[in-house]
N, C-alpha and C positions, 0 to 999 in steps of 0.2 A: 735796442729794441727791434729794429727792422731785421737785423741779422738773425735774431732768435726766432722771429716770426717765420722767416724764410726757412730756417732749420726745421721747424715744425711742419711746414707745408711740404718740404722735401721728403720728410719721413712718412708721409701719409700712406704710401703703398706698403709700408712695412707691416706684415701680418701681426707682429707683436703689438703694434700700436693700433692697427686697424680693428682688431677684435674688441678691445675695451672701448674704442671710439664708437663702433656700431652699437654695442650694448648700451653705452651712455646715450646715444642718439635715440634709441628706442625708449629708454626710461624718461629722457627729457620730453619726448613727444607725449608720452602718457601723462606726465606731470603737468605739462602746459595745457593739455586738454582738460584735465581736472581743474586747473586754475581758471580756465575760460568758463567752464560750466559753473564753478562756484561764484565767480564774480558776476556772471550773467544772472544767476539766481538771486544774488544779493541786490543787484540793481533792479531786477524785475519786481522786487518788493516795494520799490519807491512809487508812490501814487501821486498823481497830480490832480486828484479829485478836488473839485472846488476851485480849480485854476482858471475858470471862466472860459470865454470864447476862444482864447488863444490855445489853451490846452486841448480843447475840443477840436480845433482846426488842425493842430499838429497830429493829434491822434487819428483823425480821419484820413490823413495822407501817409500814415505809417511812419511819421518822423520820429515818434517816441521809440518804436522798435529799432529803427536804424541807429538812433542815438544810444540806445541801450547796448546794442551789439558792438558798436564802435567803442563805447565806454568800457565794456567788459574786456575787449581785446587790449585796450590801452592799460587798464589796471593789471591785467595778467602779465603784460610785458614789464610793467613797473615792478611787479613782485617776483618775476622769474629769477633775477640775479640772486635773490636770497635763497631760493630753492636750489639753485645751481650749486650752492656751497655744500649742501647735503649730498647731492648727486656725485660731485667730484670726490667726496670722502669715500664713496663706495668703490670707485675705480682708480683711485690714486696710485696704489701700489703697482698695478699692472701697467699703467701709463708711465710711471717713473722708471720702472725696471726696463721698459722698452726703450725709453730715451737714453738712460744711462748705459745700457749695454751697447748701444750703437755709438754714442758720442763721448762717453766717459768710461771706457772699458778698464782703465787702470785704477779706478776708485775702489777702495775696500768695500766689502759687503755692507749694505745699508742696515741700520738698526731695525729690528722687527717691531713695528708699531702695531699692537693688537687692533683688529678691525673695529671692535667695540669702542676702543678709546678714540680711534680716528673718526668714526661716524658720530660718536657722542659729542666730540668737540665741534664737528661741523654742524650738528643739529642745534647745539647751544647758540652758536653764532647766527645760524639761520633764524632762530627765534628772535635774536637781538635785531637783526637786519629788518625782519618783518615788523617788529614793534616800532623801530625808528622810522620806517617808511610810512606806517599807518599814522604815527604822530605827526609826521611832516606833510602828510597828504594835503591838508588844507593850505599849508604854506606853498606847496608845489602848485596847487590850483590857483591860488592868488597871484603867484609870480608868473603864471602863464600870461597874465595881463601885461607883464613887463618883459617881453622876450629879449634875450634867451635866458633870463636869470633863473627861471624854474628848472630848466634842463641843466644849467651849470651847477646849481645846488644839488640836484639829484645825482649827477655824475661825481661830484666832489665827495658827497657823503658816502655813497655806495662804493666808490672807488677806494676810499680809505678802508672800509670794512672788508671788501672783497680781496683787495691786495694783501691786507694783513692775514686773512684766513688762508689764502692760497700759499703765501710764503711760509707761514708757520706749519701748515700741513706737510709741505714738501720738506722743509728744514728739519722737522722732528725725526726724519729718517736718518739724519746725519749729525745732529747736535742735540745736546740736552736742552730742556726748555729754558734754563737760565742763560746758556750761551746763545741760544736762538733769539731771545728777547734783546740781548745786547746787540747782536748783529742787525736785527730789525730796526732798532732805535737809531743806529748809526747810518742807516740807509732808508729812513722813512720816506724821504721825498721820492726816491726812485721806485720804491714799492707802491707808493700812492699812485704814481703815474701808471705803473703796470696795472694796478687795480682799476683805474679809470678806463684803460684800454680794454680790459676784460669785461667791464660793465657795459661798455659800448657794444661789444660783440654780443653780450647776452640780451641786448635790446634790439637787435636786428632780426626781424622775422626770418625763419627758416635757418639762417646761419646760427642762431642762438641754440638750436637743437644739438649741435656738435660742440657748443661753447664750453660746457663743463669739463669734458675730457681734453679738448684742445687747449683750454686754459691751463689745465694741470701740466700738460706737456710743455707749454710755453714757460710756466713758472719754474719748472725743473731747470731749464736753461738759465733763467734769470737768477735763481738761487745760486747756482754754481758760479755764475759770473760775479755775483756780489760777494760770494764766499771766497773767491780767489782760486777756484778750481779750473780756470781756463787752461792751465798748463796740462791738465789731464785730458782735455778734449781731443776727441778723435774725429777729424772732419774728412 
């Protein structure tokens, strides 16, 4: 894992990778801003009217506004990994081509996956991840009382879903869906750990803006390592 992370970082100045990464960063920033606005709007609709003197005291010192802002940011970070799946679907081909042309130049030409198919697949899983996290939100909140179980559950669940999606999106360029599922099942533990690492990156403020495209670059290396294409690697 560390070797593949270093490979991605070493290639950052490469214009072929830099362009989709910067575009992905801009899209990620816009999406995160929308998520923040949406979650803040949802939380602002919560009223403590009738909450008695404590609610009045908190309101008088602006504590409710502060709590709402912090809560909106926290929820947006929780939901960002799901949206990152759709973002990486848009830039995957450009990122994968940049990585493979530099590190795996002897590989045959990748299968052409239609953009609509790639983005459609990512959007479907994005919906699934959003649904799962919304359903588990009360559990996350409850488990915050028993640290760090809430975070462990969050990273375990999202790591599985994110790792699976990234691996399949990258792998579809090289294998049929049947072959790819067999490869994924044989290596589910490794892919799960990769997904946890990516989810961690997606929840680090600022760093997460480059997460979708850098995550795609990282998973290209992981796919070829798992698929046994290390002999093709050009370092």
